[in-house]
C-alpha positions as CSV (number, residue, x, y, z in Angstrom):
1,X,-83.6,-186.0,123.1
2,X,-81.2,-184.0,125.0
3,X,-78.2,-184.7,123.1
4,X,-80.1,-184.0,119.9
5,X,-81.3,-180.5,121.1
6,X,-77.9,-179.6,122.5
7,X,-76.2,-180.5,119.3
8,X,-79.1,-178.3,117.4
9,X,-78.9,-175.5,120.0
10,X,-75.0,-175.5,119.2
11,X,-75.6,-175.5,115.6
12,X,-78.0,-172.4,115.7
13,X,-75.5,-170.8,117.9
14,X,-72.8,-171.2,115.4
15,X,-75.0,-170.0,112.5
16,X,-75.8,-166.9,114.4
17,X,-72.1,-166.5,115.2
18,X,-71.2,-166.9,111.1
19,X,-73.8,-164.4,110.7
20,X,-72.3,-162.1,112.8
21,X,-68.9,-162.6,111.7
22,X,-70.3,-162.3,108.3
23,X,-71.8,-158.8,109.2
24,X,-68.9,-157.8,110.9
25,X,-66.8,-158.6,107.7
26,X,-68.9,-156.7,105.4
27,X,-69.1,-153.8,107.9
28,X,-65.2,-153.5,107.8
29,X,-64.7,-154.0,104.1
30,X,-67.5,-151.0,103.7
31,X,-65.3,-149.0,106.2
32,X,-62.2,-149.7,104.5
33,X,-63.7,-148.9,101.2
34,X,-64.9,-145.5,102.7
35,X,-61.4,-144.6,104.1
36,X,-60.1,-145.2,101.1
37,X,-62.3,-142.9,99.2
38,X,-61.5,-140.2,102.0
39,X,-58.0,-140.9,101.4
40,X,-58.0,-140.9,97.7
41,X,-59.6,-137.2,98.2
42,X,-57.6,-136.1,100.6
43,X,-54.5,-137.0,98.5
44,X,-56.2,-135.4,95.3
45,X,-56.7,-132.1,97.5
46,X,-53.0,-132.5,98.6
47,X,-51.9,-132.8,95.2
48,X,-53.8,-129.7,94.0
49,X,-52.7,-127.5,97.1
50,X,-49.1,-128.7,96.4
51,X,-49.5,-127.7,92.6
52,X,-51.0,-124.3,93.7
53,X,-48.0,-123.7,96.0
54,X,-45.7,-124.8,93.5
55,X,-46.9,-122.2,90.8
56,X,-47.4,-119.4,93.5
57,X,-44.0,-119.9,94.6
58,X,-42.5,-120.3,91.2
59,X,-44.3,-117.0,90.1
60,X,-42.9,-115.1,93.1
61,X,-39.1,-115.7,92.6
62,X,-37.2,-112.5,93.0
63,X,-35.3,-111.9,89.5
64,X,-35.6,-115.7,88.9
65,X,-33.0,-116.4,91.4
66,X,-35.1,-119.3,93.0
67,X,-35.7,-117.8,96.2
68,X,-38.9,-117.9,97.4
69,X,-40.4,-114.7,98.6
70,X,-43.7,-113.4,100.0
71,X,-46.9,-112.2,97.7
72,X,-46.9,-108.7,96.9
73,X,-50.0,-106.4,96.2
74,X,-50.3,-104.1,92.9
75,X,-47.3,-101.6,93.1
76,X,-45.3,-103.6,95.4
77,X,-42.1,-105.8,94.8
78,X,-41.1,-108.5,97.5
79,X,-37.3,-108.2,98.8
80,X,-35.5,-111.0,100.1
81,X,-33.4,-109.7,102.9
82,X,-30.5,-112.6,103.3
83,X,-28.4,-112.6,106.9
84,X,-25.1,-111.2,106.7
85,X,-22.8,-114.2,106.0
86,X,-20.4,-113.7,109.0
87,X,-22.8,-115.4,111.2
88,X,-22.7,-112.3,113.5
89,X,-19.1,-112.9,114.0
90,X,-18.0,-109.3,112.3
91,X,-17.9,-106.4,114.9
92,X,-18.3,-104.2,112.0
93,X,-22.0,-105.2,111.5
94,X,-24.8,-102.9,112.8
95,X,-27.8,-104.8,113.2
96,X,-31.0,-102.5,113.2
97,X,-33.4,-105.2,112.0
98,X,-34.6,-105.6,108.4
99,X,-37.1,-103.7,106.2
100,X,-40.4,-104.9,105.0
101,X,-40.6,-108.0,102.9
102,X,-43.0,-106.2,100.3
103,X,-41.8,-102.6,99.1
104,X,-43.1,-100.1,96.7
105,X,-41.9,-100.3,93.2
106,X,-43.4,-97.0,91.6
107,X,-42.7,-93.5,92.3
108,X,-39.4,-91.8,93.6
109,X,-37.5,-91.0,96.5
110,X,-35.3,-87.7,96.8
111,X,-32.0,-89.1,98.8
112,X,-30.0,-86.1,100.7
113,X,-26.5,-86.9,101.9
114,X,-26.2,-84.0,104.4
115,X,-22.4,-83.7,104.6
116,X,-19.9,-81.5,106.5
117,X,-19.1,-79.8,103.2
118,X,-22.5,-79.6,101.9
119,X,-25.4,-81.4,100.5
120,X,-25.4,-84.4,98.0
121,X,-28.5,-85.3,96.6
122,X,-29.8,-87.8,94.1
123,X,-33.3,-89.5,92.5
124,X,-33.9,-93.1,93.5
125,X,-36.3,-94.4,90.6
126,X,-38.2,-97.1,92.4
127,X,-39.4,-98.8,89.5
128,X,-35.6,-99.9,89.1
129,X,-34.1,-99.9,92.6
130,X,-37.3,-101.0,94.7
131,X,-35.3,-103.1,97.3
132,X,-32.3,-100.6,97.6
133,X,-35.0,-97.6,97.9
134,X,-36.5,-99.6,100.2
135,X,-33.3,-100.4,102.3
136,X,-32.0,-97.0,102.2
137,X,-35.2,-95.6,103.8
138,X,-35.5,-98.1,106.1
139,X,-31.5,-97.7,107.0
140,X,-32.2,-93.6,107.2
141,X,-34.8,-94.1,109.4
142,X,-32.8,-95.6,111.9
143,X,-30.2,-92.9,111.6
144,X,-27.8,-96.0,110.3
145,X,-25.4,-93.7,108.5
146,X,-25.5,-90.4,110.7
147,X,-21.9,-89.7,111.9
148,X,-20.1,-91.8,109.6
149,X,-17.3,-90.8,107.0
150,X,-16.5,-92.0,103.5
151,X,-13.6,-94.3,104.1
152,X,-12.3,-95.2,100.6
153,X,-11.0,-93.0,97.5
154,X,-10.0,-94.8,94.5
155,X,-8.1,-92.4,92.1
156,X,-6.4,-95.1,89.5
157,X,-8.3,-96.9,86.8
158,X,-11.4,-96.5,88.5
159,X,-12.7,-92.6,90.0
160,X,-14.9,-93.6,93.3
161,X,-15.6,-92.2,96.7
162,X,-16.9,-95.1,99.0
163,X,-19.1,-94.6,102.0
164,X,-21.8,-95.9,104.0
165,X,-19.7,-98.0,106.3
166,X,-21.4,-97.5,110.1
167,X,-17.9,-98.6,111.5
168,X,-16.4,-95.6,109.8
169,X,-17.0,-93.2,112.5
170,X,-14.7,-90.5,114.4
171,X,-10.7,-91.2,114.2
172,X,-11.4,-94.8,114.1
173,X,-12.4,-94.8,110.5
174,X,-8.9,-94.8,109.4
175,X,-8.9,-98.5,111.0
176,X,-12.2,-99.6,109.5
177,X,-11.6,-102.3,106.7
178,X,-14.4,-101.8,105.0
179,X,-16.6,-104.5,105.9
180,X,-19.2,-102.6,108.0
181,X,-22.9,-102.7,106.9
182,X,-26.2,-103.6,108.2
183,X,-27.1,-107.7,109.5
184,X,-28.6,-108.1,106.0
185,X,-27.5,-108.5,102.4
186,X,-29.9,-108.3,99.2
187,X,-29.8,-108.9,95.4
188,X,-28.4,-106.6,92.9
189,X,-30.9,-104.6,90.6
190,X,-30.8,-102.0,87.6
191,X,-27.4,-103.8,86.5
192,X,-26.4,-101.7,83.4
193,X,-25.7,-104.3,81.1
194,X,-26.7,-102.3,77.7
195,X,-24.2,-99.8,78.4
196,X,-21.1,-99.7,76.0
197,X,-17.9,-101.6,77.4
198,X,-16.6,-99.2,80.0
199,X,-19.3,-96.9,80.3
200,X,-21.7,-98.5,82.8
201,X,-20.9,-96.1,85.5
202,X,-20.2,-92.6,84.0
203,X,-19.3,-89.6,85.9
204,X,-22.0,-88.6,88.3
205,X,-23.6,-92.2,88.8
206,X,-23.8,-93.6,92.4
207,X,-23.9,-97.4,92.6
208,X,-23.9,-99.8,95.2
209,X,-20.7,-101.6,96.7
210,X,-20.6,-105.3,97.0
211,X,-18.4,-108.5,97.1
212,X,-17.7,-110.8,94.1
213,X,-20.8,-112.7,95.3
214,X,-24.3,-112.5,94.2
215,X,-27.0,-110.7,96.3
216,X,-24.1,-109.4,98.5
217,X,-25.4,-105.6,98.7
218,X,-25.6,-104.2,101.9
219,X,-25.2,-100.3,102.8
220,X,-22.1,-99.1,101.3
221,X,-22.3,-97.1,98.0
222,X,-19.6,-95.2,95.7
223,X,-20.1,-92.1,93.8
224,X,-18.1,-92.1,90.7
225,X,-16.7,-88.3,90.4
226,X,-15.3,-89.6,87.0
227,X,-16.3,-92.3,84.4
228,X,-15.3,-95.8,85.7
229,X,-14.8,-98.8,83.8
230,X,-16.2,-101.5,86.2
231,X,-18.1,-104.5,85.1
232,X,-21.8,-104.4,85.4
233,X,-22.2,-105.9,88.5
234,X,-23.2,-103.0,90.9
235,X,-26.7,-101.8,91.5
236,X,-26.9,-98.5,89.7
237,X,-28.8,-96.2,92.1
238,X,-29.2,-93.4,90.0
239,X,-27.2,-89.7,88.9
240,X,-26.0,-86.9,91.4
241,X,-28.1,-83.9,90.9
242,X,-26.0,-81.9,92.9
243,X,-23.2,-81.9,95.3
244,X,-20.9,-83.5,92.9
245,X,-18.3,-80.7,93.2
246,X,-18.0,-82.0,96.8
247,X,-17.1,-85.5,96.1
248,X,-14.3,-84.0,93.3
249,X,-12.9,-81.7,96.0
250,X,-12.4,-84.7,98.0
251,X,-11.0,-86.5,95.3
252,X,-8.6,-83.7,94.4
253,X,-7.1,-83.6,98.0
254,X,-6.0,-86.9,97.5
255,X,-5.1,-89.6,100.0
256,X,-3.8,-89.9,103.6
257,X,-0.2,-91.6,103.8
258,X,-0.7,-95.4,103.3
259,X,-2.5,-95.5,100.1
260,X,-1.6,-97.9,97.6
261,X,-2.0,-97.6,93.9
262,X,-4.4,-94.9,94.2
263,X,-6.7,-96.7,97.0
264,X,-6.7,-95.6,100.5
265,X,-8.4,-93.4,103.0
266,X,-9.4,-89.8,101.9
267,X,-7.4,-86.8,103.1
268,X,-10.1,-84.6,103.1
269,X,-12.7,-86.1,105.5
270,X,-16.2,-86.2,104.3
271,X,-18.8,-86.9,107.1
272,X,-22.3,-88.0,106.7
273,X,-24.0,-85.8,109.4
274,X,-27.6,-87.3,108.2
275,X,-28.9,-89.2,105.2
276,X,-32.4,-88.9,104.5
277,X,-34.6,-90.4,101.8
278,X,-38.2,-88.4,101.2
279,X,-41.0,-88.8,98.8
280,X,-40.0,-87.3,95.5
């Protein structure tokens, strides 16, 4: 009898164990199904979020150059301030930080260049040059240009006086290589592509200097005291409203010794005592 009873007890124990294992398996399956549903929901949320992010970043590209920018409010434009390509190795670079990532694109600013020969003024239209306008306003607030000299005069083929190099100061401006600027660069704006050939930069226009690379605009600018047949690759800031006669005087004085093919340091120094940017 005891052996039969033992067998019955063992059979009952196996049955309970099998029921428990079956219940556990069912519970595990249910949990897996739940996790699968939750995981699918998360994946869907990630796909939706990724799609929204992709659309938003594509929609905020600056000038369609593929660079991601921050979102901007109505009446503002996002600007990308790229680090200077020298990687901190150029001693002529003056680091004063960067302008805001989103800047006004409505209204005007009056830029006044107070020089040793008198004031030169121009009006910046922020609907055309929002980033350039913001850069000038920011750098002016840092006294970036104050005390610098216009370091380059070109009198053959093109007719420009170039300024805005912070390293062109004192007697040492004669030694500058013209590579000075802020620690950031930004994209070109308001390129005069619709102008007739050779007339993109007429007499009295003021534009931004750059290298041959795109998005290499910094702080240097040039004033055309006569029309200059340049390709439309340089941000057109505006037109000199007063003081062009000062630039013409500098051009008429010619170059210091060492100029080559009408390109060199001007003999008549033009010192930027103070550059200011105010609401128009």
